[in-house]
N, C-alpha and C positions, 0 to 999 in steps of 0.2 A: 634242602631237605633237613628236617629236624629229627631228633631222636627222643625216645621215651623209654626209661628203664623203670620197671616195677619193683619196688622194694617193700611191699606190704606182705600180708599173710602172717600166720601165727607160727609156722614151722613146728607143728605139734609132733611130727615124726622125728624131729631132731632134739627133742627134750632129753636131758636137762640142759643141753648147750644153749638152747634158745630161751631159757628162763632169764638169761642175762644179756641178751642182745638179739637183733634180727638175724635170721638165717643167712641173709645175703652178705653178712660180715664174717662168716666162718671162713677161716683161711684155708686155702688149697695151695700147696707148695709155698706157704708163707705169704700168700697174697689173698686178700678178701675176694670172695667170688664176684662181687659186684664190680670190682676193679677190672677184671677181665672183660666184662660187658662194656664198660666205659672205654677201655682201650680199643676194643673192636670197632665201636662206633667212630671214635676219633680216627682210627686208621682207615676207615671208609670215607673220610672227609666230612663227617657229621660232627659239628662242634657245638651246636645249640641243642642242649639236652634237658628234657624235663625229667625229674625224679619223682615218682609216685610214692608217697609216704603212707604207711598204714598206721595202726595204733599200737604197734609193738616197738616201743622205744625208738621212735623216729628221730629223736635228737641225736642218737648214736650214729645214724646214717649221715646226718648233716655234719656232725663233728668230724667224721672221717673224710667225707668228700669235700667239705668246704664250698667255695664258690666255683671250683672247677679249674682254677688257674694252674694248680699243681699238675693237672692231667692234660693241660692244653685245650680245655673246653670251657664252656660256661653253663652253669646249672640254673634251672628254675625249679623250685620245690613246689609240689602240688600235693595237697592232702586229700587222700581218699577216706581215711578213717576206717570204719568197719569194712572188712573185706567182703565185697558183694560180687566177685567175679572179675575176670580179666577185662571183659568188655566194659563193665562199669568203671574200672580203673582208667581205661583209655578215654572214656567219655568225660572223665573228670579233667582231662587235659585239653578240652575243646578250645578254650580261649587261648591257651598257649600255642596250639597248632595253627590257629587261623586258617588260611587257605592252603598252607603248604603240605606237601606229602611228608610222610614220616615213617620211621622204622621203630617198631616196638620190640624191646628185648627184655625178657623176664630175667630178673636179677639173680636167679638161682640156676641159670643155664650156662653151659660152656660149649663152645665150638672150636674144634682144632684149627680150622682154616678161616676163622673170622666171618664177617657178614658182608664183605665188599661186593659179592656177586648179587646181593639182593637189591640195593638201589640201582645198580646197573641194569638188572633185568626189568625193574619197574619202568625205567626210562625207555629201554629198548623196545619193550612190548606195548608201551602205552597203556599199561595195566592200571586198574583201580585198586588192585590188591595183589600182593605176592605172599604166598605162604611157603614156609620151609618144611620139607618133608624128609622123613627118614624111615626106612623099613624097620619094624620091630617084631620081636617074637611073640608078644602078648598084646595084639592090637585092641583087645577089649578093654585095656587099661588106659587108653589114650583117646584123644580126639583123632578121628581117622578121616582121611580125604579119599574121595572116589574121583578118578580122572576120566576124561573122555577117551574114546578108543585109540586116538592118536597120541594120548598122553600130554597134549599141549594145554589143556584147560582143566580146571577143577569144576566138577559138576555137582558135588555135594560134600559137605562135611558133617560129621556126626560125633557127638561127645560120648565116649565110652560105650560104643554099641555092644549089645549082647551078642549079636551075630555080625561081626565085621565083614564088610564086602571088599576090603583091601587090607594090606599090612602097612600102609603108609601113614605114620603118625604125624600129626601137625605139631611140630615142636615149637619152642618158645621164642621164635623170632618171626615177625610179620612186618609187611609194609602196607600202608593204606594211604589213600588221599581223603579229601573231605567227604567223599561219598559214605564213609563209615558213619559220620555224624548225621547224614541224611536218613540212614536206615535204622539207626540206634533207637529212636523213639518207638519203633514197632517191635522191638525186642521184648520178649517175656521171660521171666525167671524159669530156669530149668527145674528138673526134679530135685536138683541139689540146692534149689533156691538161690541160684547164682545167675548172673548175666553172662552167658557163655560166649567166648569169642568165636567158637565154631558155629554157633547159631547166627551170630552177626555175619560171618562169612557166607553162610547159606542164604541169608537175606540179600546180601550183595549179589549173589548168583541169580536168585529168583527175580531180582529187580533189573536184571539185564546188564549188570556191570561186569567188567572183565577181571576174572580172578585166575592167575596163572601160578603153576607150581614151580618151586625151586628145590631140586633134589640135592641135599647136602652132601658135600664131599668130606671125607675124613670122619672122625668120630664126633659124637654129640653126647653130652651128659646132662641130665636133669638131676641136680644134687639135692634131692628131697629127703634122702635117707642116709644114715651113717655109712652104709656099704657103698652108696653112690659117691659120696665124698671121698672115701678111701680109693675107689677106682679112679675118680677124676685126678686125685693126687698122683696116682700111679701113671696115668696118661701124660700129665704135664711134666712130671719128673723125667719121663722118657726122652723129653726134648731139651733138657737143660744142658748148658755148657759149663765146663770147669771154671771156677773163679775162686781164688783164695785171698781174702782180704783180712784174714785173722792170723793166728800163730799156731803152728803145729810143732810141738816139742819133739826133741830127739827121743826116739824110742816109741813114738806114735806112728801109726800107719794110716795113710789116706789113699784109697784105691778107687779107680774109676772116675766117673763124672760127679764131682762133688762141688757144691757152692758153699763157701764159708764166709759169713759176714764179718764186718769190722768189729774188733775188740773181742772176738771169740777165741778161746784157747782150747786146743785139743791136747790133753795132757798125755805124758809118757805112759805107755802100756795100753793105750786105747787104740781101737781100730774103727775106722769109718769107711764104709764100702758103699759106693754110689750105684745107681744115681740117687742122690739125696741132697737136701739143702739144710743148712744150719744158719739161723739168723744172727743178729748182732748181739754182742755182749754175753754170749753163752759160754758155759764151762762144760766141757765133755771130758769126763774122767774124774779120778783115775779108774783104771780097770773096766772101761766101758766099751761096748760094741754097738755101733750104730749101723744097721743093715740097710740094704737097698730099699728104695721107695719109702723112705722116712723123711718127714719134714719136722725139724726142731725149730721152734719159734725164738724170738728175741729174749735175751736175759734168762734163758732156761739153764738149769743145772741137771746133768744126767751123770750119775756116778754109780759104778759097780754093775749097773744093769746091762742087759741086752735089749735093744729096741729095734724092731724090724717091721717094715711095711705099716707104719703108723704115723699119726699126726699128733705132735706135742705142741700145744699152743703157748703163747708168750707167758713168761714168768712162772712156768711150771717147774716143779722139782721132782725128780725121780732118783731116789737114793736107796736102792734095795737090790740085793743079789737075786734078781728074778729075770726071766725072759718075757718080754712084752711084745706081742704080735697083733697085727690087724686091730689096733686100738686107736681111740681118740681121747686125748687127755686135755681137758679144758683149761682155759687161761687161769693161772694162779693156783692150779691144783697141785697137791703134794701126794706122792706115793712113796711111803717110807717103810723101813723095816720094823717088824714087831718083835724082833729079837730082844730078849731081856725084859719084856713087859710081862706083868702078871695080872690076871691069869693068862696062860698061853692061849693063842687062838687068833683068827683073822679079825680085823677091825674095819668097819665100813661106815660111811655115810652115803646112802644110796639115793640118788635122785630118781625122778619119774622117768620111765622108759629106758632104764639102764640094765645092761646085761653084763655079768661078771663071770668069768671062768677061772677057778682057782684049783 
């Protein structure tokens, strides 16, 4: 079985962070989202993986992933270009897949318990397709699956129905065999002008192919918005174990489950309270408080500030006597004090889709 990870799309809801890189590379607990997907596929025994590239700085995805050796897999890069829907992206990988069954994993999704049950279910049921399902509170915002009375088969899938007939969202992990490519030529663009994967699944059902549901255990997150990423960061940090490869000075306090990278210094007078993670080569302090559910990236400096329930990306500097909560600070960003500057007042360079509370 092969794997396919989708790394396209514009990530408009994550601007300005996605002005400088694909959304799949945004770090969650100091690890790019797409890396979790790769590791889930690898842990399920899938090592031949296609990476679908869009037109949003695809070279950055390739630079990070390389040939796959670092992750114990092998990558083949496939260019989709202009995003025309998930089904279109899958069809771009037809030559790569050949006649083998495959698992599709959207590169901005996260699953607590991995995807190992999906290929197992595909084989056990002799299915042509397995779709992962999760109950949601707002089913009209998702592709929704309707099941047979016994719950063993999928009878219909609908993309963002106005009147949903179930609360089971089709989440971003699927398994298919070559029958997907048989029905794809009959697919038509949706009202969004996209080739919807839910429509492709419905075509499989209408054509008599076997589509079975997989109800996901544990949590699932689609990290399409800043609040989703912060929640995913929270969920992952809940599961970390303590590891200190840095240096904690006398007079500093580290409490709870905290992971500190090599070369990082927690200076005297600072407090770090877990669960949280601090990358390599960072400086925390003096007089700094790092609160629970915070991820501080590599080579960051945080001085004087209080940072709680936030993501601070690589090479950022925070040097201001302020409390920062539920925030995302982009790579290389600087948050500094305006004390002593004339005229008095707050100073900003605000990117698109940015919200600031002062």
